[in-house]
PAKOLRO-670803 format. One record per residue (C-alpha): residue number from 1; x, y, z; residue in one letter. Coordinates in steps of 0.1 Angstrom, whole numbers, plus 5000, padded with zeros to 4 digits. Layout:
REM PAKOLRO-670803
i=NUM; east=X; north=Y; up=Z; aa=A
...
This chain:
REM PAKOLRO-670803
i=1; east=4999; north=5001; up=4998; aa=X
i=2; east=5015; north=5032; up=4987; aa=X
i=3; east=5008; north=5060; up=5011; aa=X
i=4; east=5013; north=5098; up=4997; aa=X
i=5; east=5017; north=5124; up=5025; aa=X
i=6; east=5002; north=5163; up=5020; aa=X
i=7; east=5026; north=5181; up=5042; aa=X
i=8; east=5054; north=5157; up=5042; aa=X
i=9; east=5079; north=5182; up=5057; aa=X
i=10; east=5058; north=5195; up=5087; aa=X
i=11; east=5057; north=5182; up=5120; aa=X
i=12; east=5032; north=5153; up=5113; aa=X
i=13; east=5043; north=5146; up=5082; aa=X
i=14; east=5076; north=5136; up=5097; aa=X
i=15; east=5060; north=5116; up=5123; aa=X
i=16; east=5038; north=5097; up=5097; aa=X
i=17; east=5070; north=5089; up=5080; aa=X
i=18; east=5086; north=5077; up=5113; aa=X
i=19; east=5056; north=5053; up=5123; aa=X
i=20; east=5047; north=5040; up=5087; aa=X
i=21; east=5068; north=5008; up=5086; aa=X
i=22; east=5055; north=4997; up=5121; aa=X
i=23; east=5020; north=5000; up=5107; aa=X
i=24; east=5030; north=4982; up=5073; aa=X
i=25; east=5025; north=5012; up=5051; aa=X
i=26; east=5047; north=5025; up=5026; aa=X
i=27; east=5054; north=5059; up=5020; aa=X
i=28; east=5058; north=5068; up=4981; aa=X
i=29; east=5063; north=5102; up=4985; aa=X
i=30; east=5047; north=5136; up=4996; aa=X
i=31; east=5032; north=5175; up=4986; aa=X
i=32; east=5052; north=5200; up=5003; aa=X
i=33; east=5074; north=5231; up=4997; aa=X
i=34; east=5099; north=5220; up=5020; aa=X
i=35; east=5116; north=5188; up=5007; aa=X
i=36; east=5118; north=5157; up=5029; aa=X
i=37; east=5151; north=5143; up=5030; aa=X
i=38; east=5140; north=5108; up=5028; aa=X
i=39; east=5110; north=5108; up=5001; aa=X
i=40; east=5102; north=5122; up=4969; aa=X
i=41; east=5086; north=5157; up=4974; aa=X
i=42; east=5064; north=5174; up=4949; aa=X
i=43; east=5051; north=5210; up=4949; aa=X
i=44; east=5020; north=5201; up=4930; aa=X
i=45; east=4998; north=5172; up=4920; aa=X
i=46; east=5005; north=5176; up=4882; aa=X
i=47; east=5043; north=5168; up=4894; aa=X
i=48; east=5037; north=5136; up=4912; aa=X
i=49; east=5054; north=5106; up=4896; aa=X
i=50; east=5055; north=5082; up=4925; aa=X
i=51; east=5023; north=5058; up=4932; aa=X
i=52; east=4994; north=5063; up=4949; aa=X
i=53; east=4970; north=5043; up=4967; aa=X
i=54; east=4960; north=5065; up=4994; aa=X
i=55; east=4964; north=5102; up=5005; aa=X
i=56; east=4971; north=5115; up=5043; aa=X
i=57; east=4967; north=5150; up=5044; aa=X
i=58; east=4980; north=5170; up=5075; aa=X
i=59; east=4986; north=5204; up=5063; aa=X
i=60; east=4965; north=5237; up=5059; aa=X
i=61; east=4932; north=5244; up=5042; aa=X
i=62; east=4949; north=5260; up=5014; aa=X
i=63; east=4963; north=5227; up=5001; aa=X
i=64; east=4928; north=5213; up=4993; aa=X
i=65; east=4927; north=5221; up=4958; aa=X
i=66; east=4959; north=5200; up=4955; aa=X
i=67; east=4944; north=5173; up=4974; aa=X
i=68; east=4911; north=5169; up=4948; aa=X
i=69; east=4933; north=5172; up=4919; aa=X
i=70; east=4957; north=5142; up=4934; aa=X
i=71; east=4923; north=5123; up=4941; aa=X
i=72; east=4911; north=5127; up=4908; aa=X
i=73; east=4942; north=5118; up=4890; aa=X
i=74; east=4947; north=5086; up=4911; aa=X
i=75; east=4912; north=5078; up=4916; aa=X
i=76; east=4923; north=5072; up=4954; aa=X
i=77; east=4908; north=5079; up=4987; aa=X
i=78; east=4922; north=5104; up=5011; aa=X
i=79; east=4924; north=5110; up=5050; aa=X
i=80; east=4918; north=5145; up=5058; aa=X
i=81; east=4933; north=5155; up=5093; aa=X
i=82; east=4935; north=5192; up=5085; aa=X
i=83; east=4909; north=5216; up=5104; aa=X
i=84; east=4898; north=5250; up=5099; aa=X
i=85; east=4883; north=5245; up=5066; aa=X
i=86; east=4855; north=5271; up=5056; aa=X
i=87; east=4819; north=5262; up=5047; aa=X
i=88; east=4832; north=5266; up=5008; aa=X
i=89; east=4861; north=5242; up=5012; aa=X
i=90; east=4835; north=5220; up=5031; aa=X
i=91; east=4814; north=5218; up=5004; aa=X
i=92; east=4843; north=5207; up=4982; aa=X
i=93; east=4850; north=5181; up=5004; aa=X
i=94; east=4814; north=5168; up=5002; aa=X
i=95; east=4818; north=5171; up=4962; aa=X
i=96; east=4846; north=5147; up=4964; aa=X
i=97; east=4834; north=5124; up=4986; aa=X
i=98; east=4809; north=5115; up=4957; aa=X
i=99; east=4834; north=5106; up=4937; aa=X
i=100; east=4861; north=5089; up=4957; aa=X
i=101; east=4862; north=5078; up=4997; aa=X
i=102; east=4871; north=5106; up=5017; aa=X
i=103; east=4882; north=5101; up=5057; aa=X
i=104; east=4877; north=5133; up=5075; aa=X
i=105; east=4884; north=5136; up=5113; aa=X
i=106; east=4893; north=5168; up=5133; aa=X
i=107; east=4915; north=5147; up=5157; aa=X
i=108; east=4925; north=5112; up=5151; aa=X
i=109; east=4932; north=5097; up=5184; aa=X
i=110; east=4912; north=5070; up=5196; aa=X
i=111; east=4909; north=5085; up=5231; aa=X
i=112; east=4899; north=5119; up=5217; aa=X
i=113; east=4870; north=5100; up=5200; aa=X
i=114; east=4859; north=5081; up=5229; aa=X
i=115; east=4859; north=5116; up=5249; aa=X
i=116; east=4833; north=5127; up=5224; aa=X
i=117; east=4810; north=5098; up=5229; aa=X
i=118; east=4814; north=5103; up=5268; aa=X
i=119; east=4805; north=5141; up=5263; aa=X
i=120; east=4774; north=5131; up=5240; aa=X
i=121; east=4766; north=5109; up=5271; aa=X
i=122; east=4770; north=5132; up=5298; aa=X
i=123; east=4750; north=5163; up=5280; aa=X
i=124; east=4721; north=5140; up=5276; aa=X
i=125; east=4722; north=5130; up=5313; aa=X
i=126; east=4731; north=5165; up=5327; aa=X
i=127; east=4707; north=5185; up=5307; aa=X
i=128; east=4708; north=5215; up=5337; aa=X
i=129; east=4742; north=5216; up=5338; aa=X
i=130; east=4765; north=5244; up=5326; aa=X
i=131; east=4792; north=5233; up=5298; aa=X
i=132; east=4826; north=5249; up=5295; aa=X
i=133; east=4852; north=5236; up=5272; aa=X
i=134; east=4890; north=5245; up=5275; aa=X
i=135; east=4914; north=5237; up=5247; aa=X
i=136; east=4950; north=5240; up=5250; aa=X
i=137; east=4977; north=5237; up=5222; aa=X
i=138; east=5013; north=5249; up=5214; aa=X
i=139; east=5019; north=5283; up=5204; aa=X
i=140; east=5022; north=5277; up=5167; aa=X
i=141; east=4990; north=5261; up=5161; aa=X
i=142; east=4968; north=5282; up=5133; aa=X
i=143; east=4937; north=5281; up=5140; aa=X
i=144; east=4912; north=5288; up=5170; aa=X
i=145; east=4891; north=5270; up=5184; aa=X
i=146; east=4909; north=5237; up=5176; aa=X
i=147; east=4887; north=5211; up=5154; aa=X
i=148; east=4888; north=5188; up=5183; aa=X
i=149; east=4867; north=5214; up=5207; aa=X
i=150; east=4844; north=5219; up=5174; aa=X
i=151; east=4841; north=5179; up=5174; aa=X
i=152; east=4834; north=5180; up=5208; aa=X
i=153; east=4809; north=5208; up=5206; aa=X
i=154; east=4790; north=5187; up=5179; aa=X
i=155; east=4788; north=5155; up=5202; aa=X
i=156; east=4776; north=5178; up=5229; aa=X
i=157; east=4748; north=5189; up=5207; aa=X
i=158; east=4735; north=5155; up=5196; aa=X
i=159; east=4732; north=5153; up=5236; aa=X
i=160; east=4712; north=5183; up=5243; aa=X
i=161; east=4679; north=5191; up=5241; aa=X
i=162; east=4689; north=5229; up=5230; aa=X
i=163; east=4706; north=5244; up=5205; aa=X
i=164; east=4737; north=5258; up=5224; aa=X
i=165; east=4749; north=5295; up=5219; aa=X
i=166; east=4787; north=5291; up=5217; aa=X
i=167; east=4808; north=5320; up=5234; aa=X
i=168; east=4840; north=5320; up=5226; aa=X
i=169; east=4861; north=5335; up=5255; aa=X
i=170; east=4844; north=5360; up=5278; aa=X
i=171; east=4852; north=5399; up=5284; aa=X
i=172; east=4834; north=5425; up=5303; aa=X
i=173; east=4799; north=5424; up=5315; aa=X
i=174; east=4793; north=5384; up=5306; aa=X
i=175; east=4770; north=5370; up=5330; aa=X
i=176; east=4763; north=5335; up=5318; aa=X
i=177; east=4726; north=5329; up=5305; aa=X
i=178; east=4712; north=5298; up=5299; aa=X
i=179; east=4716; north=5273; up=5266; aa=X
i=180; east=4753; north=5290; up=5266; aa=X
i=181; east=4785; north=5267; up=5260; aa=X
i=182; east=4817; north=5287; up=5266; aa=X
i=183; east=4850; north=5275; up=5244; aa=X
i=184; east=4882; north=5288; up=5252; aa=X
i=185; east=4917; north=5284; up=5240; aa=X
i=186; east=4950; north=5284; up=5254; aa=X
i=187; east=4980; north=5288; up=5231; aa=X
i=188; east=5019; north=5283; up=5248; aa=X
i=189; east=5050; north=5263; up=5243; aa=X
i=190; east=5050; north=5229; up=5233; aa=X
i=191; east=5016; north=5218; up=5241; aa=X
i=192; east=5006; north=5188; up=5217; aa=X
i=193; east=4967; north=5191; up=5226; aa=X
i=194; east=4947; north=5189; up=5257; aa=X
i=195; east=4910; north=5191; up=5259; aa=X
i=196; east=4887; north=5195; up=5288; aa=X
i=197; east=4848; north=5196; up=5294; aa=X
i=198; east=4832; north=5207; up=5324; aa=X
i=199; east=4796; north=5199; up=5332; aa=X
i=200; east=4788; north=5225; up=5361; aa=X
i=201; east=4759; north=5220; up=5382; aa=X
i=202; east=4747; north=5227; up=5417; aa=X
i=203; east=4774; north=5220; up=5439; aa=X
i=204; east=4790; north=5195; up=5417; aa=X
i=205; east=4812; north=5196; up=5387; aa=X
i=206; east=4818; north=5167; up=5363; aa=X
i=207; east=4849; north=5172; up=5342; aa=X
i=208; east=4861; north=5151; up=5313; aa=X
i=209; east=4895; north=5154; up=5294; aa=X
i=210; east=4920; north=5141; up=5272; aa=X
i=211; east=4956; north=5150; up=5269; aa=X
i=212; east=4980; north=5141; up=5243; aa=X
i=213; east=5013; north=5133; up=5254; aa=X
i=214; east=5030; north=5126; up=5216; aa=X
i=215; east=5018; north=5134; up=5182; aa=X
i=216; east=5025; north=5096; up=5173; aa=X
i=217; east=4987; north=5089; up=5184; aa=X
i=218; east=4975; north=5110; up=5154; aa=X
i=219; east=4997; north=5097; up=5130; aa=X
i=220; east=4989; north=5063; up=5143; aa=X
i=221; east=4951; north=5069; up=5137; aa=X
i=222; east=4954; north=5084; up=5104; aa=X
i=223; east=4976; north=5057; up=5091; aa=X
i=224; east=4947; north=5028; up=5103; aa=X
i=225; east=4922; north=5051; up=5087; aa=X
i=226; east=4939; north=5050; up=5052; aa=X
i=227; east=4943; north=5014; up=5055; aa=X
i=228; east=4905; north=5008; up=5066; aa=X
i=229; east=4892; north=5031; up=5038; aa=X
i=230; east=4910; north=5011; up=5011; aa=X
i=231; east=4884; north=4995; up=4989; aa=X
i=232; east=4851; north=5018; up=5005; aa=X
i=233; east=4826; north=5032; up=4984; aa=X
i=234; east=4829; north=5069; up=4977; aa=X
i=235; east=4811; north=5085; up=5005; aa=X
i=236; east=4824; north=5109; up=5035; aa=X
i=237; east=4834; north=5087; up=5065; aa=X
i=238; east=4847; north=5098; up=5097; aa=X
i=239; east=4861; north=5081; up=5131; aa=X
i=240; east=4832; north=5068; up=5145; aa=X
i=241; east=4824; north=5050; up=5113; aa=X
i=242; east=4860; north=5033; up=5117; aa=X
i=243; east=4855; north=5026; up=5154; aa=X
i=244; east=4820; north=5017; up=5150; aa=X
i=245; east=4805; north=5039; up=5180; aa=X
């Protein structure tokens, strides 16, 4: 199985290359402005001269056009791990999934996706509790709130009996109103990724959290997703499909 990495010169691209052999995956090359010292690296989809069975993307939303071109050229599935897509870009992803299998997740870790399931169940059982989400990442992360925080928000929405009003940070006169969910982003140092959900009731607080100790958990999840999606019918898949949760 030949996997092509979009963003091969980045931090996650390098971790993917390190983890591939253990997962029984061959890296055929990648797309990036920064060349990999170990694998053929190309600047655009039309320049690619290596075999491509599946694509894993850990880059930026601006690379989506090249990913679509690669999928169409090689008729291959892709695993999208990038966050921060706007509505127009998400529409293009939906259109692509009608032609090839597309796996998209804001977080590739098993633990985070179990956390989202627990958050949904907790929201359903703790309907009168106030909910606050805090996410922490390294100081180079480009988007806020994190894609994982958005994933957790969607999970909580499935459990609530109301449509939440999201408040991104608070300042000034900001007394909490019923139905709000606070989402707060912290950026600093080399934090890989931490997410905490607090369900705050009368005289009690229930806290769910996940802390990533290494980027390898995301790389391993992406490689497993690339293997899982091979042979699937064109559609848009996510971690819940793969984990059957």
